[in-house]
N, C-alpha and C positions, 0 to 999 in steps of 0.2 A: 537634185534641184533644191532640196531643203538646205543642203550644204552651202550653196551659193547665196541663199537668203541670209544665212547666219553670217557668212563672210562679209556680205554687204553691210549688215548691221554693225559688225565690229569695226569696219572701216569708217563708217559714218561716225561712230562714237569716238574713234581715235582722231578723226578730223576735228571734231568738236573740242576734244581735249587739247589738241595741238593749237587751235585758235585761242582757246582760253589761256593756255600757257604763254603764247605770244603776246596777248593783251596784258597779262600780268607782268611779263618781263619788261614790256614797254612802259608800263606804269611805274615800275621800280626804277627804271633808268631815269625817267623824268623826275621822280622824287629825289633820287640821289643827286642829280644835276642841280636841282633847286637847293638842296642842302649845302652842296659845295659852294654855290654862289653866295648863300647866306653866311657861310663860314668865312669866305673871302671878304665879304663886306662888313663882317663884325656883328651882324644881326643875331647870330647864334653862337654862343661860346662853345669851344671844343670840349670843355669840361662837362657841359650838359649832355653833349652827344656821347661822350665816353661813359658817363655815369648812368644815363638812361637812354640807351640807343633805341631809336625807332626800329620797328621790325624790318623795314626795307633796307637798312644799312648793316644788318647782321652779317651778310655775306660779302660786304665790301672790305677790301684790304685796308688795314690800318694806315699803311704808308700813303695810300691814295687820299684818304681823308686828311691826314696831317699836311699833305702838300697843298691843300686848300686853305690852310691857316696862313694869314699874312706873316711875312718874314721867314717862313719855313720853306726852304727849297730842298732839292734832292740831297745835297750834302748834309744839311742840318737834320733832316728827317732820318737819314741813314745813321748818322752819329747818335741821335737820340735813341733809335730803336736798338742799336748795338749796345749802348750803355745800359739799357734796361733789359737786355737779353731777349729781345722780341724779334722774330723772323720778319723780314720785309714782306713776306707773302702771307703773314698771319691775318686771318679774317677777324673783324671786330667781334663777332659773336663767339669766337673761339678763344678770346683772351681769358687768361686766368684772373682771379680776383687780385692777385699780387701785381700782375702786369697792368691791369686796368687802374688800380690805385696808384701805381708808380707814374703812369702817364698823367693822371689827374693832378697829382702833386707837382709834377714838372710844369704844368700849365697854370697852376694856382700861384706859383712863386712870382 
């Protein structure tokens, strides 16, 4: 009987953790969406996002963010990433300093 009580507690705790994780994921999705809309509208410069990324975009793919920049479509983004030797699946938080600076320079020109 004591075993069942322990299992029930673990399940309840896991359920709470699951709900917290879902809420956190939804918040991150909303923030990313808002950032991409701001990038597309020109309210936020991509250089700012690249140089000082908010925590919620660390796990976003660089290619997805670049697609939100006006005049950058799939072909142009692919070409830019290939030129800078950055994988299309690379996450923003995983960029090396060299890669980050190369992208910032491209958008400052």
